[in-house]
N, C-alpha and C positions, 0 to 999 in steps of 0.2 A: 702259383699253379693250383687250380682247384682239384681237390682229391676227395672222393667219397669214402668215408670210413665205415666198414661193415662190422669190425670188431676191434677192441682195444684192450691192452693189458699193461699195467704199470710195471716197468722194469727198473725203476730207479734204484732199488735195493741191490741190483746186480753190480753196480759200479764198485762198491767195496770188494766184492769177490774178484773182479778183474784186477784191482790194484794189488790185492794179496797174491794172486796167482802170478802176475806178470812183473811186479815191481819188487816185492819182498825178497825173492831169491837173490836179487842183485844188490841189496842194501849192505850185506855183510860179506862181500867178496874180498878175499885176500888173494892177491896174485904174488905169492912167494916164489913160485917156480913156473916154468913154461907149461907143466902139466895142468895146473889149476887154470891158467889162462886159456889153454886149449879146451878144457872141459866146459868152462863158462862160455866160451865162444860158440861151441857146438850147441849148448843149451839155448843160448840167445838166438842162434840161427833157427833152431827148431821152433821156438816160440814165434819168431817172425814168420816162418813158413806156415805155421798153423793159423796165424791171424790172416795171412793173405789167402790161403786156400779154403777157409771156412767163412761162414756168414757172421762171425763174431765181429762186432764193431766196437771199437774203443772210443768212448765218449770222454771228452775232457772233464775230469771231476770238478774242475773249477766252476763249471756250469751249475753244479748243485749248490754252490755257495751263493750264487746270485739268483737262486729261486727256480731254476729250470728243473724239469723232471723228464725222464726218458720213458717212452711208451712204445710197445710193439703193436703195430696196427696192421690189419688186413684191409686192403682197399676193395672197392666194388669189383675190380678186375681180378681179384684173388692174389694180388701181389702183397708180400710181406714187407713192410717198411718200418724203420725206426722214426718216431716223431719226437722231436725235442720241443717242449712247450712248458710254459709256466702253469697252465691249467690243463686238465684232462679233456681231450676232445670227446664229444658225445658220439655214441654209436648211431649210425644212419644219418650222420651230418656231413656237410661238405666243409672241408677246411681249406684255407688259402695259405699255403706254406711255400717256403723257398727251398729248393733242393740244395743240399751241400755235398751230396754224393748220390749215386744212382739209387741207393736204398735208404737214404737218410734225409729227412725233411725237418726244417726248423720253422716253428710257428711262433710269431712274435706277438 
């Protein structure tokens, strides 16, 4: 799918922030009693609701290990999209990327 890029920003360093925010709280969970289980269940539900209702996209951190980077781009139409690519797309260029969600494109 050809997409004209008007602006681009590297967001690769945001991935560790997502991991710390969404994964770390669940690493040391102790479910000794039903109150702890209920509290963590409510927290997990709130995290899931926040992810669904906002524009936050969770990108598989494994992509970083194989050389992909994450970019926040604005298209000629003014749409904001996440671009997953091994190289930074140039401003005012046309990229040919495959959509993996309505707001996420992967450039191979």
